[in-house]
N, C-alpha and C positions, 0 to 999 in steps of 0.2 A: 191580064197582067200588063203593067206598063213597061214598054221596052225603052231602055236607056241607050241613047245614041253614043256611038263610039267617039264621036268628036267631043261630046260633052265629058266623057271620061278622060279623054286625052287632055282636055283643058284643065280638069280638076287635079290631075297628078303631074302636071308639067314641071312642077318644082320638087317633085318627090325625090328624096335622097336617103331617107332613113325610115324604118318601120314606125318609129315614134311619130313621124310626121302624119301618119295615117291613124295609128292605133293608140297613140299616147293619150295622156289625160287631156290635153288640149289639141289633140290631133284633128285631122280633116273629118273623120267619121263622126266624131262627137259634135263638131261645129255644124256639120251637114244635118245631122239629126235635129239639132236645135233650130236651125233655120227652116227646115222643112216643117216642123211642128208649128212654128210661128207663122209661116206662110199658110199652112192649112187652117189655122185659127182665124187669120185675116179673111180667108175665103169663106169660112163659116159665118163670120160677122157680116160680110157682104151679102150673103144669102139671107141672114137674119134681118138686116135692115132694108134690103132691096135696092141698095145703091153702093157703088164702089167708094173706096177711100178717096178723100180730097174732092168729093163732089157734094153739092148741096142736097140736103134731104128734101123730099117732096113735102109740100104743105100739108098733105093729108097724114103724114107720119110725124107724130110728136117725138118719137125716139130718135136718138142720134149717137155718134161715137162720143166717148168720154175719156179719151186717153188710154193709158195702159197701167197694168200692175205687174209686179215681179213675182214669180212663183218658182220654188225649187222642187224639182221632180227627181225622184231617185229611181234609177233603172239598175239593171244588174251589170252595168259597165261603168257608170259615172253618175255624178250629180249634175243635173242640168238646170241652169238659171234661164228660164224662158220668160218672154214678155207676152202677157195675155191682154188682148184688147178688151175694153169695157164699153158698155152702153149706159146712157143716162138713167134708164128705167130699171137697170140691173136685171134684165130678162134674158140676157144672152147666156146660153148653156152650151159650152164647147162639147163637141162629141169625141174628139181625138183624146183629150184628157179632161174629163168632166170636173165640174167644180168640187173642191175639197179633196180630189184625188191627188195624191203626191207620189204614187208609186206605179210602175207598170212593168212590162216585159216579164211577168211572172215572179217579181221580186218577193212577194209575200210567200210564195211557195219555197223560195230558197231559205228564208228565215225559218219557216215551219220545219223544213227538212232538217236543218241543223238543230233546232230545238228538240225534235223527236229523237235525236241521238243522245239526248241528255246534256247537251252543251249549255253552259251558263250564259247569261246575257253578255258578260264580258268576253267570253270565248267567241260568242257569235259575232260580236262587234269586231274582234280581231281577225276572225276568219274572213268576214265580208271585206274588211279593209285590205287584207292580204291578197284575196282572190280578185277583187274588182276595183280596188282603190276607191272605195266608197265609205264615207263616214256615216254610220247609222247610230242614231241616238238610242239609249236604253228605253225611252218612252215609245219610240216607234216599234221596237221589238215587242214590248209589252202590249201595245195596241193590236199588232198583228196576231200574237198568240191568244189574246183574250177572245178573239172571234171563234176559237176552237171550242170554247165552253158551250156555245149554242149547238155545234155539231155533236158534241158529246151528249147533251141532253136529248137531242133527237135520236141518236143511236141507242141510248139507254132506254128510251121508251118505245122503240120500234116494235111492230108486231113480230111474233115468233112463230115457228112451225107448230103444228098441232101435236106432233110426236117426235121425241128424241129417244132413240134406243139406249143411248148411253150419255150420262151427264157426270162430269167430274167436278168436284168442288174443292178448292184449296185456298190457301191464305198466304199473303206476303206481309211483312211488317216493315214499315218505313217510319222515319222520324219526322214530326211536324211541330211547328211552334204555335201553340195556342195560348193567347193572353200572356205572352212573354215567357212561357214555360215550354220546354222541349219534352215531348212525350211520344211514346209509340202509338202508331195508328195501324190498324189492321185493314189490309185491303183483300177482300174476298172475291174470288173469280169463279165463274160458272162456265165451263167449257163443254159444249154439247157436241155429240156426233150425230148428224142428221141421217135421214133414211138413205141418202146417197153415200154415206160413209165418210163425208168430208167434215172436218172440224169447223166449229163456229163458236166464237165467244158470245155468250148470251148476255153477260153484263158484269159490272164490277161495283162493289159496294165498300164504303169506308166507315169504319166505326172505332170507337175507342175501346170498347169491350164487347165481346160476343156472348150471346146467351140464347135461350130458347125463344124468347120474344123476338130478338133480332133475326134469328134464323127463319122463324115463321113469316116474318115480313118479307124476307128475300124469296122464299118459296111461293108465297102468295103473289108477289109481283110477277113472277114467271107465269103463274097460272092466269093472272089478269091480262098478260100480254099474249095469251093465246096457246100456251102449253097445256094440252089436256091429259097428256100421259108421257111417262118415261118409264122404261123397262128396268134399267139398272142405274142406281146412283152410287157413284164411287166417292167416298169421303175419307177424311183422315182421323176420324174418331173424336171430333170436337163434340163436347158435351151438349146434348139437346138437339144436335142437328139431325140425327136419324129419326127422332120422334117428330120433328118439324116436317121432314119430308113425307113420312108416313101419314101425317094428319091431312096433308093436301093431296098426295098421290098414294092412296093406300095400297095399290097394287104394285108399287115399286120395290124391287129387290135392293136392299142396302148392302153394298160391298165395302168393307173397310179396306183401306190401302195397306197391302202387305209391307211395302216399303216403310210406311209410318209405324206399323207394328214392330218391325225389326228395330227401327231407330228407338222407339220407346223402350223396347226390351233391353237394348244395349246401354241405356242410361244407368242401369243397375250393375253393369259388368265392368270389371277391371280390364285395362288394356290388354294384358297378357292372355285373358280368356276370351277376348272378343271374337277372334277369328274362328275358334272352335264352336262358340255359341252360334255364330251365324251359319256355320256349316250344318250344325244339328237342327236349327230352325228351318233350314232349306228342305230337309227331309219331310217336314210337315206340309208346307205349302206346295211342294212339287209331287205330293202323293197322287196316285191315279184315282182314288176314290175317297169318300168321306171316312169310311171304316179304316182304311190305311193311314189317313191323316190323324185320326183319333189315336190309333196304335202308336204312331210316331210321336204324338204329343205325350202319351203315357211314358214312352221310352225317354223322352227328353226330361220329363219330371223326375223320373227315377235316377237319372244321371246327374242332374243339376240342382234339384230342389234343396239339397242339403246346404248348398252354397248361395244360390239365387232363387229362393222360393217364389218371389214376386212375379217371375217371368211366366211360369206355367199358369199362375193364377190370372195374370193379365190376359192370356190367350183363352183360358176357359171362360172368363167373364164375358168376352166378346165373340165366343165361338160361333154362334148363330149368324153373325154378321161377317165372319171370316171365310166361311166355307161356301157361300153361293157360287163362286166361280168354279168349284169342283164339279158342278153339273154340266159343264161345257167341255167341248174338245180342247185340245192343247192350243190350237191356233187362235182360239178366242180368249183363253185364260189370260194370256199375257196382256191383252188389251184391257181386260177387266180388273185383274187383281193388283196391277201396279198402276200408278198414275203417270206412266211414262209421257203421255201426251201433254199433261199439264205441267209436269216436272220440266219438260223441255221448254214450254212456254215460260215458266218461271225463270229458268236459266237466262233466256233471252232478255227478259225484263230486268233481271239483276245486273246485266251488262250495262244497261241504261242507267239504272239507279245508282250504280257504284260511283258515278261522277258527282252525285248529289250528296250533300251532307244532311242538312235539315230543310225541309220544305216550309215555306211561310204559312201555308194553310192547306186545307183539303182540296181547294179548287186547283191549286198548283199540282197536286198529286194527280188529280183527275186529268188535267191537260196533258201532262207528260206521259202517263200510262196509256191514255186513249190514243195519242199519236203513235207511241211505240207499238201498241197492239194493232193499229191499222197497218203499219208497215209489216209486222210479222205475219198477219193474216193473208197478205198477198201471196204468200208461199203455200197456202192451204188449197191447193188445186186438185190434188189426187186423193182418192178414197184410202181409207185404212186397208192395210194388206189383208187379203182373204175376206174382204167385207161381204161378198155375195154369199160365201158359205156361212158366215156369221148370221146374215139375214135369214137364211133358211132355218137355222137353229132357233132364232127368235120367233119365226113364223109358227114353229111347232110348239115352243114353250109358252108363247103368249098368243095362241091362236084365236082366243075370243077377243083380243084387243088389237091384233095385227091388222093393218089396212091391206086389203087385197087389191086395191086399185089406186 
């Protein structure tokens, strides 16, 4: 590390009277940074040509200095106008600030961090100007965030683990403008719980309309990226999805989300009956055994079928995919029968999305959600509660498929 002499510092601040003299827009630190960068570039040019400034070039060297050009560089404190030396053969490549680079000091990361919070281009401009007194153009913000798409594509195609004991599938709806028309776009998420019990987002997919063909392509993609088996797939009852999962992973248990079942049931219920309906439905999914759950469903039908016959019919129609969680102890059931993990994820994403009205295209949706998901996943460091006990249950129930090493 270069040691700065005390005498030099004393010389620099001999006229110091106000913090603005040092830290202001045209203060000493900014000027010093500019001059040091220019001095470093001159030193690099000297090394490149093999002779110092104001000396004649050697006869063996056809290249020589060719004046200077002006360049604006954005840092996280100011806009710097620097003078860059040129050579006649245009072979000089500065190392301190390479050609075509106009940002440094991690400035791109500042823009990306603000974008990941759902801020608009105009809001990012205002925030950067307020914090750093730097004027950033919309095109610069767009250029910086466009680079995220390559990161997203790499992430979306990365290899996955061979086994995920639990995978949750769910959907968000956002608005996008396609060919001048605003329409709903469905964003589907796959959240896995790996063998260590930690959460991992496996991918996100955007489509205008879901169906068996679409779901099959999603599950096949997971298979092609290395997933050979999953024990339990938790879904919200989307048509064609359970069949798509079973066609690719025939040994997977399909568990319908009870939260979604309750929501779907309450669609048919008047407000004054909703609390009582939810209380009676709870006796079904909190039963100790399948037999007790069936008895509770019969009692529910006897009590409410005269008024809301569609509810018991809904539960009976999906019964085989409602009850798998009843085969597990209480500490595993809550992990399986609700989509608490992915509902929590959705809430975090909606906080980001609420600042957006309509996205210009699918790529804009991908950029924002990918950045938001990357921030959210940083908190996923601890395994799900009681995970070791859950693994022992899975080892017994899926003993022919459970990895022993």
